[in-house]
C-alpha positions in Angstrom: 0.0 0.0 0.0 1.2 3.5 -0.9 -0.7 6.0 1.3 -0.2 9.7 0.6 -1.1 12.1 3.4 -1.9 15.5 2.0 -3.8 18.7 2.7 -5.1 21.7 0.8 -3.2 24.1 3.1 -0.3 24.1 5.6 -0.7 23.7 9.3 -3.6 21.3 9.3 -1.7 18.5 11.1 -0.4 16.5 8.2 3.0 15.8 9.8 1.4 15.1 13.1 -0.8 12.4 11.5 2.0 11.0 9.3 4.5 10.5 12.2 2.0 9.2 14.7 0.3 6.9 12.2 3.7 5.6 11.0 4.9 4.8 14.5 1.6 3.2 15.5 1.5 1.0 12.4 5.1 0.0 12.9 4.2 -1.7 16.2 2.9 -4.6 14.1 3.8 -3.9 10.5 6.8 -3.1 8.3 6.4 0.6 7.6 8.4 3.3 5.7 7.6 7.0 6.3 8.8 9.3 3.5 8.9 13.0 4.0 8.2 14.4 0.5 7.8 18.0 1.7 11.4 18.5 0.5 11.3 22.3 0.8 10.9 22.2 4.6 10.8 18.5 5.8 10.0 18.3 9.5 8.9 14.6 10.2 12.5 14.1 11.4 11.7 16.3 14.4 9.5 13.5 15.7 11.0 10.3 14.3 14.4 9.5 15.8 16.4 6.6 14.4 19.8 5.4 13.4 21.2 6.8 10.1 21.8 3.9 7.8 22.3 5.7 4.5 22.8 9.2 3.0 23.4 10.4 -0.5 23.5 13.6 -2.5 20.9 14.1 -5.2 21.4 15.6 -8.6 19.3 16.9 -11.4 20.4 17.0 -15.1 20.5 20.4 -16.8 21.9 21.4 -20.2 25.3 23.0 -20.7 25.8 25.1 -23.9 28.9 24.3 -25.9 29.4 27.4 -28.1 31.9 25.8 -30.5 29.4 23.1 -31.5 26.3 25.3 -31.7 24.8 26.2 -35.1 22.3 28.6 -33.6 19.4 26.7 -35.3 17.0 27.7 -32.5 15.5 24.2 -32.1 16.3 24.2 -28.3 14.4 27.3 -27.7 11.4 26.1 -29.6 11.1 22.7 -27.9 11.5 24.0 -24.3 8.1 24.3 -22.6 9.6 25.9 -19.6 11.7 28.7 -21.2 14.8 27.4 -19.5 16.9 28.5 -22.5 16.7 31.3 -25.0 18.7 32.5 -28.0 20.1 36.0 -27.7 21.9 36.9 -30.9 24.9 34.5 -31.1 24.4 33.1 -27.7 22.2 30.5 -26.0 21.4 31.4 -22.4 20.6 28.5 -20.1 18.5 29.0 -16.8 19.1 25.9 -14.7 16.5 27.0 -12.1 13.7 26.7 -14.8 14.9 23.4 -16.3 12.7 20.4 -15.6 15.3 17.9 -17.0 13.2 16.6 -19.8 16.2 16.2 -22.2 14.2 17.6 -25.2 16.8 20.3 -26.0 19.7 18.0 -25.6 18.4 15.1 -27.6 17.0 17.2 -30.4 20.1 19.4 -30.8 21.5 18.4 -34.2 25.1 19.3 -33.3 25.1 17.9 -29.7 25.8 21.4 -28.3 23.7 20.9 -25.2 24.9 17.9 -23.2 23.1 17.3 -19.9 25.3 17.7 -16.9 24.6 16.9 -13.2 23.7 19.8 -10.8 23.4 19.0 -7.0 19.9 19.9 -5.7 19.7 18.2 -2.3 20.3 15.3 0.0 18.5 12.1 1.0 18.8 10.4 4.4 17.5 7.0 5.5 17.0 6.2 9.2 15.8 3.0 10.9 14.1 2.4 14.2 12.6 -1.1 14.7 10.0 -1.9 12.1 9.9 1.8 11.0 12.1 3.2 8.3 12.2 6.9 7.8 13.4 8.6 4.6 13.8 12.3 4.3 14.9 14.4 1.3 15.8 18.1 1.7 16.3 20.7 -1.1 19.5 22.8 -1.0 19.0 26.4 -0.1 18.3 28.4 -3.3 16.9 25.5 -5.3 13.5 26.3 -6.7 12.1 23.0 -7.9 10.8 20.3 -5.6 9.5 17.9 -8.2 12.8 16.4 -9.4 13.8 15.6 -5.8 10.4 14.2 -4.9 10.6 11.9 -8.0 14.1 10.6 -7.1 13.0 10.0 -3.5 10.1 7.9 -4.7 12.5 5.9 -7.0 14.7 5.2 -3.9 11.7 3.9 -2.1 10.7 1.6 -5.0 14.2 0.2 -5.2 14.9 -0.4 -1.5 11.5 -1.5 0.0 9.4 -4.6 -0.7 5.9 -4.4 -2.0 4.4 -5.7 1.3 5.9 -2.7 3.2 3.3 0.0 4.1 4.5 3.2 2.5 3.3 6.5 4.0 4.2 9.7 2.1 4.1 12.9 4.0 3.2 15.2 1.1 3.7 18.9 0.5 0.8 21.1 1.3 -1.4 22.8 -1.3 -2.5 21.6 -4.8 0.5 22.6 -7.0 3.1 20.4 -8.9 4.9 19.0 -5.8 1.6 17.6 -4.5 0.7 16.1 -7.9 4.2 14.4 -8.0 3.9 13.1 -4.4 0.4 11.6 -4.8 0.2 10.5 -8.4 1.3 6.9 -7.7 -0.5 6.5 -4.4 -3.1 3.8 -3.9 -5.0 6.0 -1.4 -4.8 9.6 -0.3 -5.6 10.8 3.2 -6.6 14.5 3.2 -6.1 16.2 6.5 -8.3 19.2 7.3 -9.6 21.2 10.2 -13.2 22.2 11.0 -12.8 25.9 10.1 -13.9 28.0 7.1 -10.2 28.1 5.9 -10.0 24.3 6.3 -13.1 23.7 4.3 -12.1 26.0 1.5 -8.7 24.4 1.0 -10.1 20.9 1.5 -12.5 21.5 -1.4 -9.5 22.5 -3.6 -7.6 19.4 -2.6 -10.6 17.2 -3.2 -10.9 18.6 -6.8 -7.2 17.9 -7.4 -7.3 14.3 -6.1 -10.5 13.6 -8.1 -8.7 14.9 -11.2 -6.0 12.3 -10.5 -8.7 9.7 -10.1 -7.5 8.6 -6.7 -9.4 7.0 -3.9 -9.3 9.2 -0.8 -10.7 9.9 2.6 -10.7 12.7 5.1 -9.2 13.1 8.6 -10.5 16.0 10.6 -7.8 17.3 13.0 -8.5 19.6 16.0 -12.0 18.2 16.0 -14.2 20.2 18.4 -13.3 23.7 17.3 -15.0 25.6 14.5 -18.3 24.2 13.1 -19.8 21.2 11.3 -19.4 22.5 7.8 -16.6 20.1 6.9 -18.7 17.1 8.1 -21.7 18.4 6.1 -19.4 18.9 3.0 -18.1 15.3 3.2 -21.6 13.9 3.6 -22.8 15.9 0.6 -19.8 14.8 -1.5 -19.9 11.2 -0.2 -16.4 11.4 1.1 -15.5 8.9 3.9 -14.4 10.5 7.2 -11.7 8.2 8.5 -11.0 9.8 11.8 -11.8 12.8 14.0 -8.7 13.7 16.0 -9.8 15.8 19.0 -8.5 19.2 19.8 -6.2 18.9 22.8 -3.9 21.2 24.6 -1.9 18.2 25.8 -1.4 17.2 22.2 -0.1 20.7 21.4 2.3 20.6 24.3 3.7 17.2 23.3 4.0 18.3 19.7 5.9 21.4 20.7 8.5 19.2 22.5 8.9 17.0 19.4 7.1 14.0 21.0 4.7 11.6 19.5 1.2 11.9 21.0 -0.8 8.7 20.5 0.6 6.8 23.5 -0.2 9.7 25.8 -3.8 10.4 24.6 -6.1 7.4 24.4 -8.7 9.2 22.2 -6.1 9.9 19.5 -4.8 6.3 19.6 -8.3 5.1 19.0 -8.6 7.4 16.0 -5.4 6.0 14.6 -6.8 2.5 15.1 -9.8 3.5 12.9 -7.4 4.7 10.2 -5.3 1.5 10.5 -8.4 -0.7 10.1 -9.5 1.2 7.0 -6.0 1.0 5.4 -5.6 -2.7 6.1 -9.1 -3.4 4.6 -8.1 -1.6 1.5 -4.9 -3.7 1.3 -6.9 -6.9 1.6 -9.2 -5.8 -1.2 -6.2 -5.0 -3.4 -4.7 -8.4 -2.9 -7.9 -10.2 -4.0 
């Protein structure tokens, strides 16, 4: 099972759910938690383990070789991201805009644009009992999260067996990084809060996940504040509510100290059990 945990906005409790659910599932199952919010990963504040592997990650960008270039202009025409332009007798390359699609390089008739590696970040792999934790982090100044998210997912596919439960702590919002993080998921958990802001951004996230044709459910965090509009919305849209995590000052205090909360608050542990049962039933259906 590949479970993506996402949200329409930041601050809804996505990382809180990801880390606590991963630790809870790992009490009886082989689990890997992957922090794909590579621009500011923070699952590592709550999951402490032994570092078993680290590696630098690179993306491929074109390098212009002036002596080989015939200034035909094909590279500028085929680049959908305006990562290179022709100015007089020069080709200017903007690595920050490059998506590494290789179109300019492969279609260049004189091989004047070979692809070269450019460091974009780091990946770290930690282990604690049944729980593996993989975190990727963009270097400061890097603007594109998608290439690093993609390479992190390839690392997971290569190093973890199919029967391992994979939880992906996804970036917030509905932009390209979220699409990349959720596009291969078997199921998406959307975390929201019972407030007008929560409902607004949940509706955007629902539209996005439906466009991707993914099965999904909702977890309401900080349940007890706000109103019932999110519940009414889910009923109207026939969206399953997997859990209602109660609003708790004790949970906030534990979170602020970088501690997991499910063992300290029985009501939250019960809600995680509800999510676990739902996930395991999905897995059983998928194996039939």
